[in-house]
A tleap script that builds the chain and sets N, CA, C and O, in Angstrom:
source leaprc.protein.ff14SB
mol = sequence {
  NMET ALA HIE LYS GLU ILE SER ALA GLY GLY
  VAL VAL TYR LYS HIE GLU ASN ASN GLU LEU
  TYR VAL GLN LEU ILE ILE ASP ARG TYR GLY
  LYS VAL SER ILE ALA LYS GLY LYS MET GLU
  GLN GLY GLU SER VAL GLU GLU THR ALA LEU
  ARG GLU ILE GLU GLU GLU THR GLY ILE LEU
  GLY GLU ILE ILE ALA PRO VAL ASP ILE ILE
  ALA TYR THR TYR GLN ASN PRO VAL HIE GLY
  SER VAL ASN LYS GLU VAL HIE TYR TYR LEU
  VAL GLU ALA THR SER GLY GLN LEU LYS PRO
  GLN LEU GLU GLU ILE ASN ASP VAL SER TRP
  TYR ASN ALA ARG GLU ALA TRP HIE ARG GLN
  GLN GLN THR GLY TYR ARG ASN ASN ASP ILE
  ILE LEU ARG LYS ALA LEU SER LEU LEU GLY
  ILE SER CVAL
}
set mol.1.N position { 78.036 52.913 102.123 }
set mol.1.CA position { 77.311 53.953 101.363 }
set mol.1.C position { 75.843 53.537 101.224 }
set mol.1.O position { 75.533 52.502 100.634 }
set mol.2.N position { 74.979 54.330 101.755 }
set mol.2.CA position { 73.554 53.993 101.695 }
set mol.2.C position { 73.049 54.097 100.255 }
set mol.2.O position { 73.462 54.967 99.488 }
set mol.3.N position { 72.164 53.201 99.926 }
set mol.3.CA position { 71.502 53.175 98.631 }
set mol.3.C position { 70.564 54.385 98.546 }
set mol.3.O position { 69.932 54.755 99.535 }
set mol.4.N position { 70.479 54.993 97.368 }
set mol.4.CA position { 69.593 56.157 97.224 }
set mol.4.C position { 68.462 55.835 96.247 }
set mol.4.O position { 68.658 55.178 95.224 }
set mol.5.N position { 67.295 56.313 96.596 }
set mol.5.CA position { 66.125 56.050 95.765 }
set mol.5.C position { 65.344 57.350 95.631 }
set mol.5.O position { 65.104 58.047 96.617 }
set mol.6.N position { 64.952 57.669 94.401 }
set mol.6.CA position { 64.181 58.890 94.176 }
set mol.6.C position { 62.809 58.533 93.622 }
set mol.6.O position { 62.686 57.757 92.673 }
set mol.7.N position { 61.788 59.110 94.228 }
set mol.7.CA position { 60.426 58.976 93.729 }
set mol.7.C position { 59.878 60.374 93.484 }
set mol.7.O position { 60.412 61.366 93.982 }
set mol.8.N position { 58.805 60.432 92.709 }
set mol.8.CA position { 58.181 61.723 92.464 }
set mol.8.C position { 56.692 61.520 92.242 }
set mol.8.O position { 56.238 60.467 91.795 }
set mol.9.N position { 55.955 62.568 92.571 }
set mol.9.CA position { 54.520 62.514 92.378 }
set mol.9.C position { 53.943 63.904 92.490 }
set mol.9.O position { 54.667 64.898 92.435 }
set mol.10.N position { 52.630 63.969 92.647 }
set mol.10.CA position { 52.064 65.300 92.700 }
set mol.10.C position { 50.677 65.379 93.274 }
set mol.10.O position { 49.912 64.414 93.293 }
set mol.11.N position { 50.384 66.589 93.748 }
set mol.11.CA position { 49.029 66.926 94.166 }
set mol.11.C position { 48.343 67.468 92.919 }
set mol.11.O position { 48.677 68.545 92.426 }
set mol.12.N position { 47.376 66.701 92.418 }
set mol.12.CA position { 46.701 67.037 91.167 }
set mol.12.C position { 45.411 67.780 91.487 }
set mol.12.O position { 44.651 67.380 92.369 }
set mol.13.N position { 45.175 68.874 90.755 }
set mol.13.CA position { 43.956 69.645 90.996 }
set mol.13.C position { 43.295 70.032 89.679 }
set mol.13.O position { 43.907 69.975 88.612 }
set mol.14.N position { 42.042 70.423 89.783 }
set mol.14.CA position { 41.315 70.960 88.620 }
set mol.14.C position { 40.271 71.935 89.127 }
set mol.14.O position { 39.832 71.852 90.274 }
set mol.15.N position { 39.874 72.862 88.262 }
set mol.15.CA position { 38.772 73.770 88.572 }
set mol.15.C position { 37.579 73.332 87.748 }
set mol.15.O position { 37.692 73.115 86.541 }
set mol.16.N position { 36.437 73.203 88.398 }
set mol.16.CA position { 35.213 72.814 87.706 }
set mol.16.C position { 34.051 73.549 88.360 }
set mol.16.O position { 33.904 73.510 89.581 }
set mol.17.N position { 33.227 74.217 87.564 }
set mol.17.CA position { 32.089 74.986 88.105 }
set mol.17.C position { 32.511 75.907 89.250 }
set mol.17.O position { 31.874 75.939 90.303 }
set mol.18.N position { 33.586 76.650 89.031 }
set mol.18.CA position { 34.106 77.593 90.038 }
set mol.18.C position { 34.500 76.936 91.360 }
set mol.18.O position { 34.612 77.615 92.381 }
set mol.19.N position { 34.706 75.641 91.344 }
set mol.19.CA position { 35.111 74.933 92.560 }
set mol.19.C position { 36.467 74.273 92.283 }
set mol.19.O position { 36.741 73.813 91.175 }
set mol.20.N position { 37.294 74.242 93.314 }
set mol.20.CA position { 38.593 73.600 93.196 }
set mol.20.C position { 38.497 72.158 93.697 }
set mol.20.O position { 37.968 71.900 94.778 }
set mol.21.N position { 39.008 71.237 92.909 }
set mol.21.CA position { 39.024 69.825 93.314 }
set mol.21.C position { 40.455 69.311 93.349 }
set mol.21.O position { 41.289 69.668 92.517 }
set mol.22.N position { 40.714 68.460 94.340 }
set mol.22.CA position { 42.039 67.876 94.523 }
set mol.22.C position { 41.903 66.359 94.438 }
set mol.22.O position { 40.951 65.775 94.955 }
set mol.23.N position { 42.865 65.742 93.782 }
set mol.23.CA position { 42.850 64.296 93.623 }
set mol.23.C position { 43.555 63.622 94.801 }
set mol.23.O position { 44.660 64.010 95.179 }
set mol.24.N position { 42.910 62.622 95.369 }
set mol.24.CA position { 43.563 61.783 96.376 }
set mol.24.C position { 43.387 60.331 95.980 }
set mol.24.O position { 42.366 59.950 95.407 }
set mol.25.N position { 44.389 59.524 96.289 }
set mol.25.CA position { 44.275 58.096 96.043 }
set mol.25.C position { 44.081 57.376 97.379 }
set mol.25.O position { 44.429 57.896 98.438 }
set mol.26.N position { 43.524 56.183 97.305 }
set mol.26.CA position { 43.534 55.266 98.439 }
set mol.26.C position { 44.557 54.207 98.060 }
set mol.26.O position { 44.387 53.497 97.069 }
set mol.27.N position { 45.624 54.100 98.853 }
set mol.27.CA position { 46.686 53.159 98.467 }
set mol.27.C position { 46.300 51.722 98.819 }
set mol.27.O position { 45.213 51.469 99.339 }
set mol.28.N position { 47.194 50.801 98.532 }
set mol.28.CA position { 46.841 49.385 98.721 }
set mol.28.C position { 46.728 49.002 100.196 }
set mol.28.O position { 46.275 47.907 100.527 }
set mol.29.N position { 47.147 49.917 101.082 }
set mol.29.CA position { 46.987 49.664 102.523 }
set mol.29.C position { 45.723 50.329 103.061 }
set mol.29.O position { 45.463 50.307 104.264 }
set mol.30.N position { 44.935 50.926 102.150 }
set mol.30.CA position { 43.690 51.558 102.564 }
set mol.30.C position { 43.861 52.959 103.127 }
set mol.30.O position { 42.938 53.506 103.730 }
set mol.31.N position { 45.054 53.549 102.929 }
set mol.31.CA position { 45.326 54.894 103.447 }
set mol.31.C position { 45.165 55.925 102.328 }
set mol.31.O position { 45.408 55.647 101.153 }
set mol.32.N position { 44.743 57.133 102.742 }
set mol.32.CA position { 44.675 58.251 101.802 }
set mol.32.C position { 46.097 58.677 101.458 }
set mol.32.O position { 46.939 58.808 102.347 }
set mol.33.N position { 46.369 58.894 100.178 }
set mol.33.CA position { 47.716 59.287 99.791 }
set mol.33.C position { 47.706 60.102 98.500 }
set mol.33.O position { 46.655 60.473 97.978 }
set mol.34.N position { 48.909 60.366 98.008 }
set mol.34.CA position { 49.116 61.186 96.815 }
set mol.34.C position { 49.862 60.318 95.803 }
set mol.34.O position { 50.811 59.619 96.159 }
set mol.35.N position { 49.436 60.362 94.552 }
set mol.35.CA position { 50.072 59.531 93.522 }
set mol.35.C position { 51.562 59.831 93.418 }
set mol.35.O position { 51.970 60.989 93.323 }
set mol.36.N position { 52.371 58.767 93.438 }
set mol.36.CA position { 53.821 58.924 93.292 }
set mol.36.C position { 54.425 57.581 92.920 }
set mol.36.O position { 53.771 56.543 93.020 }
set mol.37.N position { 55.692 57.614 92.486 }
set mol.37.CA position { 56.364 56.359 92.178 }
set mol.37.C position { 57.830 56.580 91.876 }
set mol.37.O position { 58.318 57.710 91.856 }
set mol.38.N position { 58.526 55.470 91.641 }
set mol.38.CA position { 59.978 55.518 91.477 }
set mol.38.C position { 60.413 56.032 90.119 }
set mol.38.O position { 59.798 55.764 89.087 }
set mol.39.N position { 61.491 56.776 90.169 }
set mol.39.CA position { 62.116 57.324 88.961 }
set mol.39.C position { 62.709 56.191 88.139 }
set mol.39.O position { 63.321 55.274 88.686 }
set mol.40.N position { 62.527 56.254 86.827 }
set mol.40.CA position { 63.120 55.262 85.932 }
set mol.40.C position { 64.343 55.848 85.239 }
set mol.40.O position { 64.502 57.064 85.134 }
set mol.41.N position { 65.195 54.952 84.773 }
set mol.41.CA position { 66.428 55.349 84.084 }
set mol.41.C position { 66.140 56.375 82.991 }
set mol.41.O position { 65.256 56.182 82.157 }
set mol.42.N position { 66.908 57.476 83.009 }
set mol.42.CA position { 66.797 58.452 81.925 }
set mol.42.C position { 65.669 59.456 82.071 }
set mol.42.O position { 65.488 60.317 81.210 }
set mol.43.N position { 64.906 59.353 83.158 }
set mol.43.CA position { 63.805 60.293 83.360 }
set mol.43.C position { 64.249 61.474 84.209 }
set mol.43.O position { 65.147 61.351 85.041 }
set mol.44.N position { 63.614 62.618 83.991 }
set mol.44.CA position { 63.785 63.722 84.939 }
set mol.44.C position { 62.775 63.494 86.068 }
set mol.44.O position { 61.841 62.704 85.928 }
set mol.45.N position { 62.972 64.188 87.175 }
set mol.45.CA position { 62.058 64.042 88.310 }
set mol.45.C position { 60.645 64.468 87.894 }
set mol.45.O position { 59.660 63.841 88.282 }
set mol.46.N position { 60.562 65.539 87.103 }
set mol.46.CA position { 59.261 66.030 86.636 }
set mol.46.C position { 58.560 64.992 85.766 }
set mol.46.O position { 57.358 64.763 85.901 }
set mol.47.N position { 59.331 64.365 84.867 }
set mol.47.CA position { 58.752 63.322 84.001 }
set mol.47.C position { 58.235 62.152 84.832 }
set mol.47.O position { 57.177 61.592 84.544 }
set mol.48.N position { 58.991 61.792 85.862 }
set mol.48.CA position { 58.561 60.707 86.760 }
set mol.48.C position { 57.220 61.044 87.391 }
set mol.48.O position { 56.302 60.223 87.394 }
set mol.49.N position { 57.108 62.258 87.927 }
set mol.49.CA position { 55.871 62.671 88.600 }
set mol.49.C position { 54.669 62.553 87.660 }
set mol.49.O position { 53.642 61.980 88.025 }
set mol.50.N position { 54.802 63.097 86.451 }
set mol.50.CA position { 53.679 63.089 85.507 }
set mol.50.C position { 53.352 61.680 85.028 }
set mol.50.O position { 52.181 61.337 84.867 }
set mol.51.N position { 54.380 60.857 84.798 }
set mol.51.CA position { 54.147 59.470 84.354 }
set mol.51.C position { 53.436 58.672 85.440 }
set mol.51.O position { 52.486 57.942 85.157 }
set mol.52.N position { 53.893 58.809 86.676 }
set mol.52.CA position { 53.284 58.052 87.778 }
set mol.52.C position { 51.833 58.460 88.004 }
set mol.52.O position { 50.971 57.614 88.243 }
set mol.53.N position { 51.566 59.774 87.925 }
set mol.53.CA position { 50.189 60.250 88.085 }
set mol.53.C position { 49.313 59.656 86.990 }
set mol.53.O position { 48.206 59.188 87.257 }
set mol.54.N position { 49.813 59.675 85.752 }
set mol.54.CA position { 49.020 59.131 84.646 }
set mol.54.C position { 48.807 57.629 84.818 }
set mol.54.O position { 47.694 57.136 84.638 }
set mol.55.N position { 49.875 56.894 85.166 }
set mol.55.CA position { 49.746 55.443 85.328 }
set mol.55.C position { 48.789 55.075 86.459 }
set mol.55.O position { 47.943 54.194 86.306 }
set mol.56.N position { 48.930 55.762 87.601 }
set mol.56.CA position { 48.141 55.377 88.770 }
set mol.56.C position { 46.703 55.869 88.707 }
set mol.56.O position { 45.804 55.221 89.243 }
set mol.57.N position { 46.471 57.021 88.051 }
set mol.57.CA position { 45.141 57.640 88.148 }
set mol.57.C position { 44.445 57.904 86.817 }
set mol.57.O position { 43.265 58.252 86.802 }
set mol.58.N position { 45.156 57.745 85.693 }
set mol.58.CA position { 44.542 57.993 84.388 }
set mol.58.C position { 44.503 59.453 83.979 }
set mol.58.O position { 43.991 59.793 82.912 }
set mol.59.N position { 45.046 60.320 84.831 }
set mol.59.CA position { 44.964 61.764 84.554 }
set mol.59.C position { 46.291 62.302 84.019 }
set mol.59.O position { 47.354 62.051 84.587 }
set mol.60.N position { 46.203 63.050 82.910 }
set mol.60.CA position { 47.377 63.744 82.393 }
set mol.60.C position { 47.377 65.152 82.956 }
set mol.60.O position { 46.326 65.775 83.109 }
set mol.61.N position { 48.553 65.637 83.259 }
set mol.61.CA position { 48.600 66.966 83.841 }
set mol.61.C position { 49.855 67.707 83.474 }
set mol.61.O position { 50.743 67.175 82.807 }
set mol.62.N position { 49.919 68.956 83.923 }
set mol.62.CA position { 51.152 69.711 83.741 }
set mol.62.C position { 51.587 70.287 85.074 }
set mol.62.O position { 50.769 70.679 85.907 }
set mol.63.N position { 52.911 70.327 85.252 }
set mol.63.CA position { 53.469 70.800 86.507 }
set mol.63.C position { 53.369 72.321 86.576 }
set mol.63.O position { 53.793 73.028 85.662 }
set mol.64.N position { 52.798 72.811 87.684 }
set mol.64.CA position { 52.638 74.241 87.892 }
set mol.64.C position { 53.757 74.783 88.781 }
set mol.64.O position { 54.294 75.864 88.541 }
set mol.65.N position { 54.096 74.008 89.812 }
set mol.65.CA position { 55.130 74.451 90.753 }
set mol.65.C position { 55.621 73.274 91.576 }
set mol.65.O position { 54.884 72.308 91.776 }
set mol.66.N position { 56.875 73.344 92.061 }
set mol.66.CA position { 57.311 72.327 93.017 }
set mol.66.C position { 56.621 72.589 94.357 }
set mol.66.O position { 56.389 73.743 94.714 }
set mol.67.N position { 56.294 71.535 95.095 }
set mol.67.CA position { 55.677 71.706 96.413 }
set mol.67.C position { 56.726 71.516 97.502 }
set mol.67.O position { 56.976 72.423 98.296 }
set mol.68.N position { 57.338 70.337 97.537 }
set mol.68.CA position { 58.332 70.057 98.571 }
set mol.68.C position { 58.996 68.721 98.284 }
set mol.68.O position { 58.588 67.979 97.391 }
set mol.69.N position { 60.026 68.435 99.062 }
set mol.69.CA position { 60.713 67.145 98.982 }
set mol.69.C position { 60.683 66.529 100.371 }
set mol.69.O position { 61.068 67.166 101.351 }
set mol.70.N position { 60.225 65.290 100.448 }
set mol.70.CA position { 60.260 64.559 101.717 }
set mol.70.C position { 61.426 63.582 101.637 }
set mol.70.O position { 61.550 62.831 100.669 }
set mol.71.N position { 62.278 63.593 102.655 }
set mol.71.CA position { 63.409 62.656 102.670 }
set mol.71.C position { 63.309 61.793 103.920 }
set mol.71.O position { 63.051 62.290 105.016 }
set mol.72.N position { 63.516 60.495 103.737 }
set mol.72.CA position { 63.525 59.596 104.896 }
set mol.72.C position { 64.376 58.378 104.564 }
set mol.72.O position { 64.751 58.160 103.412 }
set mol.73.N position { 64.671 57.596 105.581 }
set mol.73.CA position { 65.472 56.383 105.400 }
set mol.73.C position { 64.624 55.180 105.784 }
set mol.73.O position { 63.899 55.211 106.778 }
set mol.74.N position { 64.720 54.116 104.986 }
set mol.74.CA position { 64.029 52.888 105.375 }
set mol.74.C position { 64.948 51.705 105.133 }
set mol.74.O position { 65.943 51.814 104.416 }
set mol.75.N position { 64.610 50.579 105.734 }
set mol.75.CA position { 65.437 49.374 105.612 }
set mol.75.C position { 64.906 48.497 104.489 }
set mol.75.O position { 63.737 48.113 104.477 }
set mol.76.N position { 65.790 48.189 103.547 }
set mol.76.CA position { 65.448 47.311 102.439 }
set mol.76.C position { 66.161 45.975 102.669 }
set mol.76.O position { 67.348 45.960 102.995 }
set mol.77.N position { 65.447 44.845 102.502 }
set mol.77.CA position { 66.079 43.538 102.777 }
set mol.77.C position { 67.321 43.265 101.923 }
set mol.77.O position { 68.218 42.536 102.346 }
set mol.78.N position { 67.372 43.848 100.731 }
set mol.78.CA position { 68.519 43.624 99.846 }
set mol.78.C position { 69.605 44.676 100.030 }
set mol.78.O position { 70.777 44.344 100.209 }
set mol.79.N position { 69.211 45.948 99.986 }
set mol.79.CA position { 70.191 47.045 99.987 }
set mol.79.C position { 70.539 47.567 101.376 }
set mol.79.O position { 71.458 48.372 101.524 }
set mol.80.N position { 69.802 47.108 102.404 }
set mol.80.CA position { 70.020 47.670 103.732 }
set mol.80.C position { 69.366 49.035 103.825 }
set mol.80.O position { 68.218 49.218 103.421 }
set mol.81.N position { 70.119 50.004 104.371 }
set mol.81.CA position { 69.597 51.353 104.536 }
set mol.81.C position { 69.397 52.039 103.183 }
set mol.81.O position { 70.320 52.110 102.373 }
set mol.82.N position { 68.188 52.539 102.949 }
set mol.82.CA position { 67.922 53.264 101.708 }
set mol.82.C position { 67.519 54.697 102.050 }
set mol.82.O position { 66.585 54.929 102.817 }
set mol.83.N position { 68.244 55.652 101.464 }
set mol.83.CA position { 67.866 57.058 101.606 }
set mol.83.C position { 66.875 57.371 100.502 }
set mol.83.O position { 67.218 57.343 99.320 }
set mol.84.N position { 65.660 57.666 100.889 }
set mol.84.CA position { 64.615 57.907 99.903 }
set mol.84.C position { 64.257 59.382 99.866 }
set mol.84.O position { 64.131 60.040 100.899 }
set mol.85.N position { 64.098 59.878 98.660 }
set mol.85.CA position { 63.674 61.256 98.443 }
set mol.85.C position { 62.425 61.230 97.584 }
set mol.85.O position { 62.413 60.618 96.516 }
set mol.86.N position { 61.376 61.889 98.044 }
set mol.86.CA position { 60.157 61.974 97.240 }
set mol.86.C position { 59.891 63.436 96.896 }
set mol.86.O position { 59.682 64.272 97.775 }
set mol.87.N position { 59.903 63.721 95.603 }
set mol.87.CA position { 59.680 65.080 95.101 }
set mol.87.C position { 58.210 65.235 94.738 }
set mol.87.O position { 57.676 64.473 93.932 }
set mol.88.N position { 57.561 66.227 95.339 }
set mol.88.CA position { 56.145 66.463 95.048 }
set mol.88.C position { 55.951 67.775 94.301 }
set mol.88.O position { 56.591 68.785 94.595 }
set mol.89.N position { 55.048 67.728 93.323 }
set mol.89.CA position { 54.732 68.904 92.510 }
set mol.89.C position { 53.247 69.212 92.595 }
set mol.89.O position { 52.424 68.350 92.904 }
set mol.90.N position { 52.930 70.473 92.309 }
set mol.90.CA position { 51.540 70.872 92.129 }
set mol.90.C position { 51.251 70.677 90.639 }
set mol.90.O position { 51.922 71.255 89.784 }
set mol.91.N position { 50.249 69.859 90.346 }
set mol.91.CA position { 49.984 69.469 88.960 }
set mol.91.C position { 48.540 69.785 88.593 }
set mol.91.O position { 47.603 69.353 89.264 }
set mol.92.N position { 48.380 70.544 87.518 }
set mol.92.CA position { 47.027 70.837 87.036 }
set mol.92.C position { 46.600 69.763 86.053 }
set mol.92.O position { 47.305 69.477 85.085 }
set mol.93.N position { 45.427 69.163 86.309 }
set mol.93.CA position { 44.896 68.138 85.404 }
set mol.93.C position { 44.542 68.796 84.072 }
set mol.93.O position { 43.871 69.827 84.042 }
set mol.94.N position { 44.999 68.193 82.969 }
set mol.94.CA position { 44.684 68.758 81.656 }
set mol.94.C position { 43.735 67.863 80.864 }
set mol.94.O position { 42.922 68.362 80.086 }
set mol.95.N position { 43.829 66.551 81.052 }
set mol.95.CA position { 42.923 65.631 80.356 }
set mol.95.C position { 42.973 64.257 81.007 }
set mol.95.O position { 43.685 64.042 81.988 }
set mol.96.N position { 42.206 63.333 80.442 }
set mol.96.CA position { 42.178 61.978 80.976 }
set mol.96.C position { 40.942 61.739 81.818 }
set mol.96.O position { 40.217 62.671 82.164 }
set mol.97.N position { 40.714 60.474 82.144 }
set mol.97.CA position { 39.585 60.072 82.985 }
set mol.97.C position { 40.137 59.338 84.193 }
set mol.97.O position { 41.098 58.579 84.077 }
set mol.98.N position { 39.527 59.564 85.361 }
set mol.98.CA position { 39.980 58.865 86.566 }
set mol.98.C position { 39.838 57.363 86.381 }
set mol.98.O position { 38.757 56.857 86.078 }
set mol.99.N position { 40.944 56.664 86.568 }
set mol.99.CA position { 40.917 55.211 86.472 }
set mol.99.C position { 42.055 54.677 87.335 }
set mol.99.O position { 43.221 54.776 86.954 }
set mol.100.N position { 41.720 54.107 88.505 }
set mol.100.CA position { 42.792 53.637 89.379 }
set mol.100.C position { 43.552 52.461 88.782 }
set mol.100.O position { 42.960 51.560 88.190 }
set mol.101.N position { 44.871 52.482 88.945 }
set mol.101.CA position { 45.715 51.360 88.515 }
set mol.101.C position { 45.658 50.335 89.649 }
set mol.101.O position { 46.406 50.431 90.622 }
set mol.102.N position { 44.763 49.356 89.511 }
set mol.102.CA position { 44.432 48.488 90.637 }
set mol.102.C position { 45.587 47.603 91.101 }
set mol.102.O position { 45.541 47.058 92.204 }
set mol.103.N position { 46.617 47.453 90.276 }
set mol.103.CA position { 47.801 46.712 90.727 }
set mol.103.C position { 48.548 47.519 91.788 }
set mol.103.O position { 49.246 46.956 92.631 }
set mol.104.N position { 48.392 48.843 91.737 }
set mol.104.CA position { 49.166 49.724 92.614 }
set mol.104.C position { 48.324 50.385 93.702 }
set mol.104.O position { 48.780 50.532 94.836 }
set mol.105.N position { 47.094 50.785 93.364 }
set mol.105.CA position { 46.260 51.519 94.323 }
set mol.105.C position { 44.848 50.953 94.327 }
set mol.105.O position { 44.453 50.238 93.406 }
set mol.106.N position { 44.084 51.279 95.376 }
set mol.106.CA position { 42.710 50.780 95.484 }
set mol.106.C position { 41.682 51.690 94.837 }
set mol.106.O position { 40.676 51.222 94.303 }
set mol.107.N position { 41.938 53.005 94.888 }
set mol.107.CA position { 40.934 53.932 94.379 }
set mol.107.C position { 41.539 55.310 94.160 }
set mol.107.O position { 42.607 55.625 94.685 }
set mol.108.N position { 40.843 56.123 93.381 }
set mol.108.CA position { 41.239 57.520 93.188 }
set mol.108.C position { 39.965 58.335 92.990 }
set mol.108.O position { 39.049 57.905 92.290 }
set mol.109.N position { 39.910 59.520 93.612 }
set mol.109.CA position { 38.721 60.374 93.504 }
set mol.109.C position { 39.116 61.846 93.574 }
set mol.109.O position { 40.219 62.202 93.988 }
set mol.110.N position { 38.172 62.686 93.151 }
set mol.110.CA position { 38.311 64.139 93.300 }
set mol.110.C position { 37.557 64.577 94.545 }
set mol.110.O position { 36.462 64.083 94.811 }
set mol.111.N position { 38.126 65.493 95.306 }
set mol.111.CA position { 37.473 66.037 96.494 }
set mol.111.C position { 37.640 67.546 96.481 }
set mol.111.O position { 38.642 68.054 95.978 }
set mol.112.N position { 36.654 68.282 97.038 }
set mol.112.CA position { 36.906 69.705 97.186 }
set mol.112.C position { 37.988 69.878 98.254 }
set mol.112.O position { 38.280 68.951 99.009 }
set mol.113.N position { 38.570 71.055 98.307 }
set mol.113.CA position { 39.755 71.267 99.140 }
set mol.113.C position { 39.526 70.909 100.606 }
set mol.113.O position { 40.371 70.260 101.223 }
set mol.114.N position { 38.390 71.326 101.169 }
set mol.114.CA position { 38.109 71.054 102.584 }
set mol.114.C position { 37.999 69.556 102.840 }
set mol.114.O position { 38.566 69.028 103.796 }
set mol.115.N position { 37.251 68.881 101.957 }
set mol.115.CA position { 37.050 67.440 102.092 }
set mol.115.C position { 38.380 66.693 101.932 }
set mol.115.O position { 38.658 65.735 102.655 }
set mol.116.N position { 39.185 67.141 100.986 }
set mol.116.CA position { 40.495 66.515 100.775 }
set mol.116.C position { 41.347 66.640 102.041 }
set mol.116.O position { 41.975 65.675 102.475 }
set mol.117.N position { 41.358 67.828 102.618 }
set mol.117.CA position { 42.141 68.050 103.842 }
set mol.117.C position { 41.605 67.199 104.990 }
set mol.117.O position { 42.378 66.610 105.746 }
set mol.118.N position { 40.278 67.135 105.119 }
set mol.118.CA position { 39.635 66.339 106.162 }
set mol.118.C position { 40.035 64.860 106.030 }
set mol.118.O position { 40.369 64.208 107.020 }
set mol.119.N position { 39.996 64.352 104.815 }
set mol.119.CA position { 40.356 62.940 104.589 }
set mol.119.C position { 41.835 62.688 104.880 }
set mol.119.O position { 42.202 61.660 105.448 }
set mol.120.N position { 42.669 63.637 104.484 }
set mol.120.CA position { 44.103 63.517 104.776 }
set mol.120.C position { 44.322 63.458 106.292 }
set mol.120.O position { 45.125 62.662 106.778 }
set mol.121.N position { 43.604 64.305 107.030 }
set mol.121.CA position { 43.731 64.329 108.492 }
set mol.121.C position { 43.261 63.021 109.114 }
set mol.121.O position { 43.844 62.538 110.085 }
set mol.122.N position { 42.201 62.453 108.545 }
set mol.122.CA position { 41.626 61.235 109.117 }
set mol.122.C position { 42.465 60.001 108.839 }
set mol.122.O position { 42.801 59.261 109.763 }
set mol.123.N position { 42.808 59.770 107.575 }
set mol.123.CA position { 43.455 58.487 107.247 }
set mol.123.C position { 44.674 58.643 106.344 }
set mol.123.O position { 45.097 57.687 105.694 }
set mol.124.N position { 45.235 59.848 106.304 }
set mol.124.CA position { 46.428 60.048 105.479 }
set mol.124.C position { 47.708 59.763 106.252 }
set mol.124.O position { 47.676 59.527 107.460 }
set mol.125.N position { 48.831 59.787 105.549 }
set mol.125.CA position { 50.143 59.650 106.177 }
set mol.125.C position { 50.563 61.013 106.716 }
set mol.125.O position { 50.410 62.033 106.043 }
set mol.126.N position { 51.099 61.020 107.948 }
set mol.126.CA position { 51.460 62.307 108.558 }
set mol.126.C position { 52.464 63.100 107.726 }
set mol.126.O position { 52.375 64.326 107.662 }
set mol.127.N position { 53.421 62.418 107.087 }
set mol.127.CA position { 54.408 63.194 106.314 }
set mol.127.C position { 53.816 63.792 105.044 }
set mol.127.O position { 54.479 64.582 104.371 }
set mol.128.N position { 52.573 63.428 104.701 }
set mol.128.CA position { 51.907 64.076 103.564 }
set mol.128.C position { 51.117 65.318 103.976 }
set mol.128.O position { 50.678 66.086 103.120 }
set mol.129.N position { 50.933 65.523 105.304 }
set mol.129.CA position { 50.177 66.709 105.750 }
set mol.129.C position { 50.783 67.981 105.163 }
set mol.129.O position { 50.084 68.827 104.606 }
set mol.130.N position { 52.106 68.090 105.304 }
set mol.130.CA position { 52.782 69.314 104.858 }
set mol.130.C position { 52.691 69.470 103.339 }
set mol.130.O position { 52.605 70.587 102.829 }
set mol.131.N position { 52.711 68.344 102.623 }
set mol.131.CA position { 52.622 68.393 101.155 }
set mol.131.C position { 51.261 68.937 100.739 }
set mol.131.O position { 51.172 69.848 99.916 }
set mol.132.N position { 50.200 68.370 101.317 }
set mol.132.CA position { 48.865 68.824 100.942 }
set mol.132.C position { 48.634 70.261 101.398 }
set mol.132.O position { 48.028 71.055 100.679 }
set mol.133.N position { 49.121 70.592 102.599 }
set mol.133.CA position { 48.943 71.960 103.094 }
set mol.133.C position { 49.644 72.962 102.180 }
set mol.133.O position { 49.072 73.994 101.829 }
set mol.134.N position { 50.888 72.655 101.794 }
set mol.134.CA position { 51.637 73.569 100.921 }
set mol.134.C position { 50.997 73.681 99.536 }
set mol.134.O position { 50.947 74.763 98.951 }
set mol.135.N position { 50.511 72.551 99.021 }
set mol.135.CA position { 49.873 72.567 97.700 }
set mol.135.C position { 48.613 73.427 97.738 }
set mol.135.O position { 48.387 74.243 96.844 }
set mol.136.N position { 47.797 73.244 98.772 }
set mol.136.CA position { 46.582 74.050 98.892 }
set mol.136.C position { 46.920 75.522 99.051 }
set mol.136.O position { 46.237 76.391 98.510 }
set mol.137.N position { 47.976 75.791 99.795 }
set mol.137.CA position { 48.411 77.157 100.002 }
set mol.137.C position { 48.821 77.816 98.669 }
set mol.137.O position { 48.524 78.986 98.428 }
set mol.138.N position { 49.509 77.040 97.810 }
set mol.138.CA position { 49.868 77.543 96.477 }
set mol.138.C position { 48.616 77.861 95.655 }
set mol.138.O position { 48.644 78.707 94.761 }
set mol.139.N position { 47.520 77.170 95.971 }
set mol.139.CA position { 46.252 77.389 95.274 }
set mol.139.C position { 45.396 78.440 95.982 }
set mol.139.O position { 44.247 78.673 95.607 }
set mol.140.N position { 45.972 79.073 97.018 }
set mol.140.CA position { 45.272 80.148 97.693 }
set mol.140.C position { 44.326 79.698 98.784 }
set mol.140.O position { 43.430 80.441 99.184 }
set mol.141.N position { 44.527 78.462 99.273 }
set mol.141.CA position { 43.646 77.947 100.318 }
set mol.141.C position { 44.449 77.618 101.553 }
set mol.141.O position { 45.417 76.861 101.484 }
set mol.142.N position { 44.053 78.187 102.697 }
set mol.142.CA position { 44.779 77.853 103.919 }
set mol.142.C position { 43.936 76.913 104.761 }
set mol.142.O position { 42.728 77.109 104.899 }
set mol.143.N position { 44.569 75.894 105.323 }
set mol.143.CA position { 43.854 74.900 106.138 }
set mol.143.C position { 44.438 74.874 107.537 }
set mol.143.O position { 43.980 74.106 108.383 }
savepdb mol mol.pdb
quit
């Protein structure tokens, strides 16, 4: 029986001066990514997403809509095959200040939608393309 692991995170956005901004992190491998992390005992998937976003980026938000679930399998030295599920949400920033959790990530910034998509294309993970595309689409932006 393969070990199962659930993570959750979100594409965080805000509107400022009639412009839409999307949050992207630079992970510890120097790649563009989306804040996410492992579910803890007793948490709902939504709670996990919001907690991880706050811990990694300093931003509090509220979930607007589910975006998608990415499922994949990886090899863990202890558990062997792990079936991993990552639940992504569209999250509107409500408060907080950007502050990267340097133990987990290298940086976090706001980008306008085009720039965010460009950065994802350049140095993001391919399985996040669909997440960012769907999130932008929910916000009325097609890339």
